[in-house]
N, C-alpha and C positions, 0 to 999 in steps of 0.2 A: 385133899385140897384146901388150903388156907384161903381165908377171905380175900388177901390181895389176888392170890390167883385166881379165885372164881370172878373177881372184878375185870382182871386182864382177859379171861376167856370170854366173859359177857361181852366186853367192848370190841374184841376181835369178831366176835361172831355179828354183833351189831354192824360192824364197819366192813366185814368182808364175807358175810353170810356163811353157809356150812362149810364152804373150802377154809375160812379163817378159822372156822372151831376145829376142823381137823388138823390145823397146822397148831393151833394153840395147844391142842391134848398131845401133839407129839413134843412140842417144846417142851411142855413140862414133863413128859415123860422123859426126855433126854436129860432134864435136871434132875429128875428124881433118880434116873440111871447113875447119873455121875456120884450122886451122894451115896447111892448104895454100892457103888463100884468101891469108893473109898472107905467106906465101914467095913465092908464084908465081902466075901465072894458071893456070887451070885448063887440063889438055891433053885433047884428044879421045882420047889414047890411055892406057891405064892405066900406073900408075906400075911402073917396074923389079921392085920387091918385090911387086908385086900378084900373085894367082893369075890365071891365063887360064883360059878355057872349056877350051882343048887339055890344060890339065895337072891338070884337076878328075879325082878318082878317080870310077868308075861309080857309087857311092853318093851321089853329090852332084847337086844340081838348082840352076837359076839362077833369079834373079828380077832384076827392074830396080828398084831403090829410087829413087822420084823425090821429091827435096825441092821443095817450092813455097815460094820466097822472095818476098817482097815487095820489088821493086826500090825504092831511093830516089827513083827519078825516076818512079813510078807516077802513071799520070795521075789526076785527082780527077773524080768524076762527083757530080750530086746525089744525094739520098738514095734516091729512087724508082729511079734508074739502078742504084744499087750494091746494092739489095734484088734487082731482076731479074737481074744478074750472078750474086749469090749462089744464087738460086734456080736459075738455069739450070747453074750450077757442080754444086750437088747433083744436079739430074736427071741431069748429065752423068755424074758418079761412077756413079749406080745403072744408067743405060744400060751404062757398061761393066762393071761388076760382072756385071750379067745376061746379057754376053755373055762372061763368064768372063776377062776382061782384068785387070780389078783383082781382087786377092784381099783387099787391106785398103787402107783410106784413112781418113784423120782428121787433125784439127788438132792442134798443138802448143802448149804454152806455152814459149815461146822464152826461154831464158836466156843465150844464146849471143852475144847481139849483133847477129846477121846477120839478123833479122827473119823467120826461118823459120817460116811459117804453118802447113804441113800436109805430108803425105806421101802417096804412093801405092805401095803394092807391087804390081807389074806381073807377071804371068804370061807372061814372055817372056824368053829370053835376049839378045834384041837391043836394043841403045840405040836403033837406027834405029826400030824398031817400037814402041818406049816413047815416043819423041819424036814420032812421027805419032800415037799414040792421045793423049797429053797435048795436043799442039797443038790438038786437037779441042775442049779445054776452054774454056768462054767466058771466065773469068776469065783464063787465059792469053792468048787472044785479044785482050781488053780491056786487056792490059799490066799489070793487077793482081797476077799471079803469073808470077814467073820460074823454069822447072823448072831442077834440076840432077840429072842421073842417075849412079847408082852400081851397077854390078853386084854383086849379093849372092848369095854361094853358101852354101849349107845342107845338113844331110843329106835326102836324099829322105825326104817323109812328115812331116818336123816341122812343115810349114806345112800346116794343114787348112784347107780351104775347100771 
């Protein structure tokens, strides 16, 4: 994270509390993803400079941030089918939240040009587990959303749920 980014995160945290910090980190992640997507195809392993689970101090915890992107080749459906997919998508989010798997979820107003539609913050340190939970989503199954996965590390207790 660059000095300017740290300053922006600090200002947002002071201005908006924990929610502002989470939004700032998501904003930074979107910017980093856009740059990474332009430079090369996404890798299944972390970038060499990224922290790893094994290197985390004991006061940190891990979540998986799932960005939900509308693919350029997303299938089209009639209005009734789209409404049903959305209703089922929201019901699935509620189910996963009730099961303690999703901590936060919600839509974005995307200005990155990538068509990021929303996100899940999942209570797991496993990309594979997050992928399994995310693949249960009706909008993902229908091809309307494509998930992208990032591990997110934060101080224990910072995220309240």
